[in-house]
N, C-alpha and C positions, 0 to 999 in steps of 0.2 A: 626747560628740562629736555623737551623733544629735540631742540636744536643742538644741545650739548651731546645728546646720545648719537645723533647723526654725525656730528663732528668726530666723536670718539670712534665710531665704526669706520669712518673714512680714514682716520689715522691708522687704525688697525690694518686695513686693506693695503694702505700705502707701505706700512712697515713690512707686511707679509711679502709684498711684491719686491721691495728693496732687498729684503733678506734673501729671497730666492735668487735675485740677480747677483748679489754679492757672493752667494754660494756657487754661482755658475751652473745651476741645475735647470734643465729644461722641464717645464711642467705641461704635460699633455692632458687634454680633456678627452676621455674615451667614452664611446657610446654604451659599452657594456663591459662586463668583466671577462677577461681572458679565461680560457678553459684548461690551459696547460701548455707546456713549452717543449714538447718533443717534436722536432722538425720532421721526423720521418713518418709520423702518424697523425698529426693534428692539422686539419685544413682550415680551422676557424680563423676568421679575419683579424680579430683583435689580438689573438695569440700570435699570428704571423707577424704583425707589426712589432711585437716585442722580440720574437725569435730572430727577426732580421737584424737586430742589434747584438744578439748573443752568438749567432752562428754565421759561418761563412762556407762558401763552396769553392770548388777548384777553379771555376771560371765564372764570370759575371757578364752582364749585358750592357753595352753602351746605348745611349739614346737613339742611335741609328740602327739598333738591333744587331750590331756586330758584337763580337765577344772579345773580352780581355781577361788576362790572368788575375785571379784573386789569390788563392792559396797556391796555385801553380804559377810559376814564373813564366813558363813556356811549355809548348807541347809540339809534338810532330805526329804525323799520320802516315807511317811507312807503307801501309796498304789500306784497302777499303774497310777492313774490320779491326785494325789495330791502332790504338792511341797510346802514346807514351808521354807522360806528364812529368815535368821537372819541378819539384816543390821548392817553395821558399824555405830557407834554412834558419830563419830567425823567428819562427812562429811558435807560440806557446798556447796551451790550453789555459783556461781560467784557473785551473788547479795548480798551474806553474810548471806542469810537465811539458817538455818539447813535443811538438807534433811531428810525426815521421810518416814514412810511407806505410808502415804497419797500421797506422790509424786510418788511413784512407782505405786500405784493404778491409779492416774491421767494419768501417762504416757501411761499405757496400755489401759486405757479407751479411751484416745485420738487416739491411734493407731487403735483401733477397732471401731472408729466412735461413741462412746457412750457418748461423751461430748456434750455440747451445740453447738459446731462447726460442729457436724455431721461427715460425711465422708470426710476426708481430703486427700484421695488418698494415705494413708500410704502404704509403700512397704511391711510391715509385717502384713497387715490386713487379708490376706487370710489363709486358713487352712494349707498351706505349711509352714507358720511361726506361727502366734499367733491366727489365726482365730478359733482354737479349744479351746481357753480359755473360759470356762463357766463362772467362777467368779474369781475375784481377790479382796482380802479382806485384810484390815489392821487389824491384830489381836490386835496389840498394836503399839506404835510409831515406833518400830524397828523390827516388825515381819510382814511378808506378806505371805498370803496363796493363791496359785493358785490352782484352781480345773479345770481340763480339761474335755471336752465333751467325748474325746476318748483317748486311750493310744497314746502317741506321743514319739517315740523313739528318735526323733531329738530335743526334747524340750530344753535341756540344751545347745546344740550347737546353736540353734536358738537364745537363750538368749545372746549369746556372740556377736551377730551381732549388729552393730550400729542402725539397724532398731528398736532395743529394748532399745535404750538409755533412761536414766532417765532424764527428763527435768523439768524445773522450770515453773510451771503454771502461776506464777505472771508475768514473762517475756512475755509469750505468750499472756496473757490478755492485756498487755501494747502495744504489737507490732502486734498482729494478728496471726503471725507465727514466725518462727525462721530463715527465709531465710537471714535476715540482722541483726539478733540479736544473743545473746549468753545466753542460759539458761542452761549451763552445770555445771558439778562438776569437770572437768578435770584439769590436771596440769597447763594448760595455758588458758588464757582468751582473748577474742577478744578485741583489742585496736582500730584498724582502718582497713578499707578496701577501698582502692582507686582503682576503677574499671579499669581493663586493665593495672594495674601498680603493686600494691603490697597489701598484707594482713599482718598486724602486730599483733602478739600475745605477751602478757607479762605473766610472771610467776604469778600464783595465790598464793598469800602469805598464804592463809588459806587452801591450799590443804591438804588433810588428810595425804599425804605422802610428805609434803613440804621439809623435810630434805633430801629426796632422789633426788629431782630435782635440778640439778646443773646449768642449763641454766637460764638466766634471761628473755629470750624471743626468739621468732622466727619471722623472716620476710621472707615472700614468695614473690619473685620477678618474674613477668611474663616475661620470655625470650623464645619466641616461637621457635627460631631457635636453633637446638642442637649444631651446631658448635659455636654459640655465647655463649651458656651455658658452653661448654668445655673451650672456651677462658676465660670466667669469672672465672672458677675454677682455671685455670692456673695462672691468674694474682692475685688471692686472693680476687676478688670482691664478690664471693659467696663461701660457705663452703660445699655445698652438692647439688647433683642433680641426677636424674636417667639418664642413658646413654644407647644408643644402643650398641650392640656387636661390631659394626664396629669401634666405637671410643674408645673402651676399650684399645686396644694396645697402643694408643697414651697416654692415662692416665697412663697406667702401666709403661711407660718409664719416667714419670715425678716424680722426687723424692719428690716433694711437694704435691703429691696426693696419694691416695690409693683407691683400688677397692674392693668393697664387692659384693658378688653375692649369689643367692639362686635360687633353682628351684621353680617357683611360681605355684599357682593354677589358674592363669589368662591365658586365651587363646583367640586367634583370631578366629572368626567364621564369616560365611556368612549366613545371614538370608533372607528368602523369604517372601514378603508381600502376604499373602494368599488371599487378595482381588484382586490381579492381575490375570486376566483370564489365561494368558499363564503359570503362575506358579502354577496354580491349577492342571496342568497336571504333574503327578508324574514322567513321562518319562523325562520331561524337567528338573525337580529338580534333578533326579538321574544322568542325563547326565552332569549337572554342577558339581556334586560331583565326577563322574568318570574322568572328564577332569581336575580336580584340582590336580596339581603336588605339593604336600606338601613339598617334599624335595627341589625342585627347589626354591619354595617361601622362605623356611627357609634359604637357602644359600644366597639368594639375600637380604632379609629383615633383617634377624637376624645373618648374617655371620656364619650360621651353628649352632648358639648357641640357639637352641630351639628343642623341640621334636614334631614330628607329633602327632596329637591327635584327639580324637573324642569329644563328648560333655561332657565326664567325663575325665579330663586329667590324665596322669600317676602319677602326684604328689599325687593323692588320693589313690595310691597303689592298693590293691585288689579290690576296688570298680570299677576300670576302666576296661572295656572289652578290651582285647588286639586287636590291629589293624589287626593282621593277621587273626582274626576271622570275620572281616567285609569286605566282598567282595566289597561293593560299595566304600570303601576307598582305593582300589587298583587302581592307575592311569591307565586308559585305554582309550586313546583318540579315537581310532577307534570305540570302543563300544559306547562311548559317541556320536560320529557322527551318528552312526546307529540309536541310540535312538532319536536323534533330527530329523533325516530324517523320521523316523516312525511317529514322531509327526507333520510332515509337513514342516520342515525347510530345507533349502539348501543354496548353494552359492548365489543363486538369490532370495532367500526368507529368509532373515536373521531376527533374533529376536533382537529388540532393548530394552534394559532395563536401567532404571535410578537408579543409585546406590548412596546411601548416605554414605559418609565417613566423617572423622573429622580431627581435628588438631593434634591428637596424631600421632607421627611418624609411629608407627607400623600399625595403621589402615590405614593411608593415603598410605603408601608404599605397603601394602598388596593389597589394591584396585587396584593399578596400575599393579601389577603382575597378579592378577586375570583377569584383563581386557585383558592382552596379552594372557593368557592361554585360556580363553573362546572364544576369536576370532577364534580359530581353529575349534570350533564346531558351527559356524554360529551365535554366540551371540556377539552383540556389546554393551559394557557397557559405559554409559555416567556417569562419576564420578563427583560428586559435593562435595567438601570439605566444610563442614558447620562449622560455629563458634560454640563454645562449648554449649552455651545456646540453639541455634537453633537445634543442634544435639540431645540434651536431649529431647527437645519438640517433635522432629520428631520420636525419639525412642518410645515414648509413643503411637504414632499413627500408628505404622508400620503394623497393621493388617487392616488398612482402606485406602480407596482411598485418604482421606484427608492428608495422609502423603506426597503425591506427589512423592513417590519413590517406586520402585518395589523391591529393595533389600537394605540391609544395612550391612556394615562391622562393626562388634562390637568387643570389647575387654571385655569379661565377666569374672567374678570371680566365680569359682566353689565351693567356700566355703570349709568347713572342713567335711561336711557330704553329702552323695549322695542325701539326701532329697532336698538340695539346688540345686545340680548339675542337678537333673532330674526333680523333682516335681515343683520347683520354676520357671523353665524355660519352662516346657512342659505340665504340668497338665492343663486341660481346665480351663480357667479363672484365672490362677495363676498370681501373681503380675508382674512377669518378662516374662510372655508368651506374648510378644509384637507382635509376627508375626502371631497370630491367629491359632496356632496349636491345634488340638483336636482329641483325640483318646480314645475311651471308655476303651479299654484294658489297655492303659497306665495309665489312671485315676485310674482304679481298682488296678493295681499293685502298684502304689504310695501309695494308701490308705492301702493296705495290708502290705507294707514294713514299713510304719509309725506305724502300730498297733502292731508290735512285737519287743521286745528288742533283740531277738536272731540274732546275726550278720550274721550267715551263712544263715538263712532263708531270712533275709533282702537282702543279696547279691544276692540270686537267683531271688528275685522279681525285684530288680533294674537292674540286668543284662538283664532280659527279656525286661523290659521297655526301656532300652538303645537301644537294638537291633531294637525294633520297631521304635523308634524315629529316629535312624540313617538310617534305610531303607527308611523312609518317606522323609528324606532330606529337611525338612522345614528349619532347621538350621543345617549347616554343620560345624563341628569343623575342624580347620586347624592346628594350631600350639600353643603349650604351651611354653611360653617363659622362658628362664633364665633371671631373673631380675638383673640389675646391678645398683649399686649406686657408684658414684665417690665422694669422700670426700677429704677435705684438710687433710694432713698427721697428723696435730695436733688435729684432732677431734677423740675422743675415746668414748667407751661405747655404740656403736650402733651395734646390731647383728640381722639384719633382717632375718625373716623366712617366710615360706608360711603361718604360723599361725598368725604371727604378724610382720608386717614390719613398724609399726608406733609407736614403743615404744621409745620415746625420753626422757623418765624420767631419764635414766641413762647416757645420753650424757654429755660430758664435753670437754673443750678444754685443751690440755696439754700446760701449760705455758712455 
């Protein structure tokens, strides 16, 4: 009887896998449920993976970090503050309506809070992204002119971010926002979202590059446990998932799977809520940084497959200040203890801090290692693993007592330009400066770096800004991960890079 049952279950799994292959649907194993699909306001990682299939931007990034036209066919830069974009004329929204220059104008007016909706909390609303846009004008149906208030050396790079996605104003008018709606032009469109279970996308038949897209759809299944995702890959229940380094050797031994990897621009960091009195003491923040053993954490959490990093990871090349130039990033537990003692702490007077972590494996596991390391310097961490939606809500409040947490372990993306790596996270009032950091010299350096196109001059400004931020230790970089995707062996056409790990337009199943 038992043998019959095992045979029956095996046949069910085989039939399920064969059915999915016949339907040409990519089945993704997700770590957690997305929180919504508004590209202008939602920074959450699972949601971004879905939104990257729904929405598109004027320009996109090549693997070598240069730019190419996506919704814009071409552009010119007649002077230092003017950009003129010529749009593709065969682009439609998923609603079926043609996309025109008026939609580009609306999208950026929405981001900048200049529509009837007012300030929507757009991530790109500040000067570190699009806040320096003075005017955006539809010259004709397929030509858009941007005039900036100041020279912005990162403007093209910023336009490649989903924070500047072009959206359908009619869909927003009907729904209020895009958190549970689809107002995009991308290769796939939203079919269904069953909370805590799955998200289903279908191929957009009128996509402007429809002949290029070979999948008929994508279904994202929420499978929180990594071992369960690996098992689902091995049995053929899903076709692709991210995987930690510790499980990669198992996948590599399975002839039905293949492993893809790249050095990402994402990194794990520990941020301090600057409304917490104890963390307003720079000695305490620096002690935490000195006590952090990055190599030990990398070996435990990432099986050695990551690089120790600061706030600008090594994947950004010459923009990243080498760690050997950063004294505070050299592990020194005794020095950390001495600094804590100078600040008034000891074995009998320990500091208790509440730390927000999340459901992503790297964040959760890093928090545990940090808890063990900081215990040596009289700090007791109380870790709370939040559901994804609650984690994002808390992230926005992490400069205030209302957050309810003193610290947060984050997984941040450094982008492709140091403007995002530094200004977006550290300039006073910047959209992702959620820990309340403020330094006048850093603000000045970020403005200077943005105002010159000369890469050598920009590098000097950003290097100085990095060193100040790093010394202040409000947010401490820890590890820049090697990202791993495990896919079924018959899935081809996927080549993830730090510039773009979401291009599924070329994916196909080998029959």
